[in-house]
N, C-alpha and C positions, 0 to 999 in steps of 0.2 A: 544639363550635364549630369545632375544627380539621378535623373530617371534612366539615362543611358547606363550609368554605373550600376544601378540596381538590376537592370536587365542583364548586364554582363555577369553579375554575381549569380543571378537566378540560373542563367545558362550553365555557369560553372557547377552550381549545385546539382542541376539535372544531369549533367554529364558525369558527375561523380556517382550519382545514384544508378545511372545506367551501367557504369563500369562495375559497380558492386554486384548488380544482377548477373552480369556475364561471368563475374568471378565465382558467384554461387553456382552457376550452371557448370562451370569448368570443374569445380570441386566435386560436384555430384558425378560428373562423367568420369573423373579420375578415380572415384571410389566405386565405379561400376554401377551407379544408380542413375543412369541417364534417363530422364523422364521421356525423352523423345523416342526411346526404344520401346516404350509400352504401346501396344497396338490396340488394346480394347479394355473396356471396363464394363462389367455386367451391372447395369442400373436396374433396380427393381421398382423404384418409385420416384415420382417428381415431388417437388416441394408442396405443391397444392394437394396432391394425393394424400400426403401425410396429414396436412392441416385439416382437410375436409373429412378424413376418415380416422380421426385421432382415437375415438373410443374403440374402434376395431383394431388399431395398430399399436395402442399403448403397450409398451414392454416387449414388442416384437422387433426382430432385426430387419433393418432396411439398408439398401445401398443407394445413395444419391451421388450425383456428380454435377459439378458446375464451377463457376468462377468465384474465387475469394474476393468479396467486395469490401470486407472489413475484418479486422482481427484485433483482439484485445488480450494481451498476454498478462497473466497474473501469477507469476511464480510457477507453481506446480500444476496449474490449470489455466485454460484459456477458452475464449469464445471466438468463433469466426462465423461470418455470414456467407453462405454459398448461394449464388444466383444461378438458376437454370432457366429453361424456356418459359414456363408459366409463372415463375415467381422466385421466391428466395426462402431459405430456412436457416435457422441458427443451429450451430453444432457446438457442443461442449466437449472440449478435448482436454483430457487429464493425463498426466504422466503415468499415474498408477494404472490407467485403463489401456493405454497403447504401448507402454514401455518407455524406459528412460531414453534410449537412443533415438527411437522414432519421434519422441516428443522434442528432443533437442533439434532434430531436423525440421519438425513442424514449426518451431519458433523462428526458423530462418525463412519460411515461406513469405512471399510478398503478396500484397494486394494485386490482383490481376492474374495470379497463378490459377491453373485449373486443377481441381482435386477431385478424388473419389473418396467418399466417407461411408464406412460401414459402421453401424451402431444400432442402439435401441431407442425407440421413441419414448419421450417423457415430457413432462412439463416442468419448467423451472419454478422457483419460489414466486416469481412475478407472474406466473401463468403463461409463459411463452412456450409454445410447442417447439420442441428441439430434438436433435439427435445426439445421444450420448455416444461419442465415437469409441469404437474398439479397434479401428484400423483406419489410418489415413494414408492415401496414396497420391503422390504428386504425379499428375498425368501430363502436364505441359507447363513449362516455365515461361512466364511472361517477361520478355526482355525490354518492354517499353513501359511507360508509366501512364496509368489512366488519369483523366482529368481530376482535379481536386474535388473531393466528395461533395462538399457543401455548395460549391458554386456550379458544379456539374459542367456539362458541355452545352454552351449556349450560343457560341459563334456559329451562325447558320452556314457560312461558307465551309467551315471545317466539318460541320455536321453532315452536309451533303457530300463532301469529298470523302470523308471517312465514315461512311454509314455504319460500318462494323462497330466503331467506337460509340456512335450515336445510339445504336441498339443496346449496347451494354449499359450506358449511363442513363438513358431516358426510357423509363418503363412505358410511358404513353406512346412513344415512337414505336416500340415493339408491338404494342397493342394495335396501333394503326395498321401495321403490315400483317398481323395475324387476321385482323378484320378484312383486309383487302383479299386475302386468300379465301376467306369464308364467303365474301361477296361473290367472287367469281364462281366458287363451288355452288352457291345458291342459284346463280343465274343458270348454270348448266343443269341443275336439278329441275328447275322450272321448265326450261325449254325441252329437256328430254321427256318430261312428263306430258308435254304438249305435242309430242310426236315429231320434234325436230331432230335432225341428224347433224352432228358436228363433223365438219370437213376441214381440209387444209388446201390452200391455193398458193400460187407462186408469190415470192417476195421480189424476185428479180424479173422484171418484165420489159418488153420492148416498147410498150405503150402504157404509160402510167395515167389511167383515166379513172373516172368515177367520182371525182371531187374537184373543186377549184383550189388548186395548190401547185406550187412549183416543186418538182421532184428533185431528189438527189440523183446524180448520174455517176456511173462507173463503167468499167470495161471488162468484158468477159474474154479472158485470154484464149481459152480453148476454142471459142467460136469466132474470135477476132471481131466481136460486135460490141458496140456501145449499148448498155442497158440502163434501166432506171430502177430505183427502189420504189415499191408500190406506195401510192398515196391513199389507196382505198382498197376495199375487198369486193366492191360491187360487181364489176363486169364479169369476173370469173364465177361468182356465185350465181349470177343470172344465167350463165351458160349451163350450170347444173340444173336450174329450173327448166330450161329448154330440154335438157336430157332426161327429164322425168323425175328428178329428185324433188318432190313437191314441197318439202320443208327442210331448209338447210340453214346452218349458222356457222360462223367462224369467229373465234376470239384470237386476235393476233396483233403483232406490232405493225404499224404503218409509219411512214417516214415522210415528213414535209419540210422542205428547205425554207423555213420561215423563222421569225424571231422568237425570242424566249420572253415570257412574262408569267404572271401568276396563274394563267390558265392555259398556257401553251408550252409544249416541249417538242423539239423537232422529231423525236420518236416517241410514240405513245401507243396505248393499247386501245384498239377499236374492236367492237363486236358488231357484226352485221348479220342480219337474218332476212330470209326471203321465204314467203309463203304463197304458193299458187292458189288461185281461185278466191282471193280476198282483195281488199283495197285498203286505202289509208284509214278508213274507219275501223277496220279489223286490227290495223296496227296500233291505233289509239287504245283500243280495248286491251290488247296484249301488253302494251307498254304500262298502262295504268295498273293492271293486275300484277305485272312482274315487279315493278317498283315497290308496290305494297307488300308483295310476298318477300322480297329480298330484305326490306327494312324489318319486317316482323321476324324473319329468320335470324338476322345478324344482330339487330339492335333490341329485339324483343318488344318493339313498339312501332307504330306508324307516325308518331309525333316526334319529329327529329329536330334537335336544337342545331342551328347553324348561325354562327356569328351572333348577332343580337336578335335573331328571329327564331320562331318555332315553325318549322315547315310541317304542314299537315298532309301526309300522304294517304290518310285514311278517307278523306272526303273525295267525292267525285271531282276530277280535274276539270277546270273551266275550259271551254272550247270557244275560240275567238278568231275570226278571220283577220288577216293582216290589214285589210282595208278598215275594218271596224276598230282594230287596235289603234291605228294611226288616227282615226276619227276621235276615239276616246281620249287619247293622250296629247295629240297635237292639234286637235280641233279642225282637221282638214279631211274632207271626204273625197278620196281619189276616184270614187265612182262619178263625181261631178267634174273631174279634170278631163277635158276632152282629148288631149293629145300630148306628145312629148314636149312640144314648145311651151305649152301651158304649165307642164310639170317642172320644166327648167326655170320658168319664171317664178314659180313658187319657191323653188330651191334657192334662187338668188335672193328672194325676199327674206328667207329664213336663215341665210348664211350657210347653206348646205353645199359643200364642195362636190362637184361631179365632173365627169370627163365628157369630152365632146361626143364620144361614141354611145353614151348612155341613152337609153330609151325611157319611156314613161315608167315601165315596170322597175327599172333600175333605180329611178328616183324614189318610187314608193318604198323600195327596200332601204334606201339611204335614210328616208324619213323615219322608218321603223327603228333602225339602229340608233338614230340620234335622239328620238323623243320617247320611245316606248320601252326598250329593253330593260332599262334600270328600274322600271315600275313593276316588273313581272316577278314578284317575290314568291307567292304561292304557286303551285303547279298550274300551268296553263298551256294548252295546245294552241299554237298560232298556226292557223290553217290558210290554205288557198293563196299560195305565193305567186308572184308574177312569173310568167313563162320565161322572161329574159334571164332570170337568175336560177332557172331550174331546167337544165338541158336534158335531163334523163327522166322526166316526169310526165305522166299522162295529163293532157289538158282536161279542164272541166267541160263537159259537153255543152252546158248552158252559158259558160263564160270562157271562151277559148283563149282569152288573154291571160287567164289564170290556170293554175295546175292543181291537181289533187296531192298536195304536199302539206306536211305540218312539221313544225319544230316544237319540242317540249322545252319550256323555259321554267327554271326554278332559281330563285334568288338572282334574277337578272341575267342568268347564264343559260345558253343553249345546252341542253342535256342530250338531245338526240334529234335526228333528222330522218323523216320518213316520207315515202311516196306511194301513190298508186303508180306502179312502174310503167314506163312507156314501153309498149310492146308492138307498136306500129313501126316497122323498119323504114318506111318511106318518110314518115315524120322524123324518126330518129336521125336519118341521114341529113335531113335539112337542118336539124339542131346542131349536128356536128359541123356542118358547113358554117353556121353562124358562129360557133365557137372558134373555128379556124380563122374566120375574119377578125374576130376579137383578138386572137393571138397575133395576127399580122399587124393589128392596130396598136400592139404594145401590151396586151394583157398576158403576162407571163404565167398566169394561173389557169388559162383557158385549156380545154381539152382538144385533142385531135381525133380524127376518125380512126376507130379501131375496126379494121376490115374483118377480122375473124369474129369479133362480137357482132358486127352487122350480118355476117353469114349466119350466125346462130339465130338472130332475130328473124331472119328470112325463113329459116327452117320452121320457126313458129314458137313463141313463148305465150303460155296462157296468161290470163289476167292475174296479176301478182302484186302483193303488197310487200314492201321492203323497208328496212329501217337500219340506221347505224347509231350505235351508242358509244359515247366516249366513256370508257370504263373508269379512267382516272377521275373524271369529274363526278361520276357517281360515288366513287370512293371518297373524294373530298367531301361530298354532301353527308355521307353516312358516318364519317369519322370527324366531322366538324373541323376540317383542315383548310386553312386559308389559301394555300398555294399548291399548285400541281407538284412542285418539287417535294412537298411534304408527303406525297403518296407514291412517289417513285423511289424505289430502293436506290437506284443509281441514276439521278437526273443528269442531263447534259450540262457540263461545266466547261468553261474556257480553261485551257491548259495553263498551269501556273507559270510555265516558262515563256508564255506569249506576252 
């Protein structure tokens, strides 16, 4: 009962504070000083510019703008802290410097208001670099109340739903998303310097292929056709390789109708690239070099802290076949398993759940997921996957039950997936048929035959290496973020009214 009464009192207090803010705005508007009528403010410096170049700027006039994060009124003079994109800076606001009436107005400003401050750069007696204001302009009135300063914004549900407030209150969150932007820029620089061309392909497609995932479906009114949101970038990018664009990449959103957890969001950012006249070994070299380059560019080091580990991107990445990985961590050599029946018997003994349609290669993959993934902390390429789980990949000439495919694992997580691309249209059609049989047997993530893609393959695709990177997982790694929602500005959330 007491707790409920306290909550009611708090709500009443907040409502009163919100009412006061609106009354302040109304008074400004009535006096002809509506802050929302101001259309621009000429900023000359950011907070960090002033702090990093103090010796050059001391005594000079600057104009900064940002959000008031704290205010301390002391009679004829006050201090306020203004936060802008890169940081924050203190301003000394004195009545004698800005005038009596403007100072009276300044004292009415609230934490959360957005202001422009013009003044000279100086150091306080305590040595803090500050701006001695000669003019303060209210640029926008905050009608809501920011979270309490010392406790901050810690409720993750509110943080994800109100990312704008999260960015204001938590500097490390802002830093994560600044780094995300820098990571994507670094990827583009690396690939551009390697001769790749950035392209764009359709998001609404009639056949959502290129990955094992259930698509979202929608209806195209103008064409009166049902279409799907893409689950991958692969099949259109391969069409461009057929067309003679020898090195292409795309960074874009893809959509998979699946669950949400710390590593999955139904819409996420994927980067795929395809390079003619190379294979999956070429893709390994490119991946290793690119990860190293991006880490050095964004973090200034290739030794990356993640959770309780230090991930070393500077050393050569280990290369291990899936069969050897299962042998190492589960003690079972699938080269010695003669057929599907024997593989299922092993799965029964180890308590591995499988479906009736699964073949030996599917069972190997299940053993890998169960016994191996969690051990792959430092970067390792897991190579040579079974053909059953790789419908778009070229077979190994000496071991046709396996394909030239790898996945890069770091901290037990798949970071990318790469192939020597299948360019045999006859084999590809048979793989699509097997996928359609799996779909008919109940696998909702299986592919269907894409006839236009088949036509492109029949025209002829050169030997090609291809790879897909989950950008969000790379950002998680380089920003030491535990969950994918921490690196998505606006993650998928269930509606509050549901």
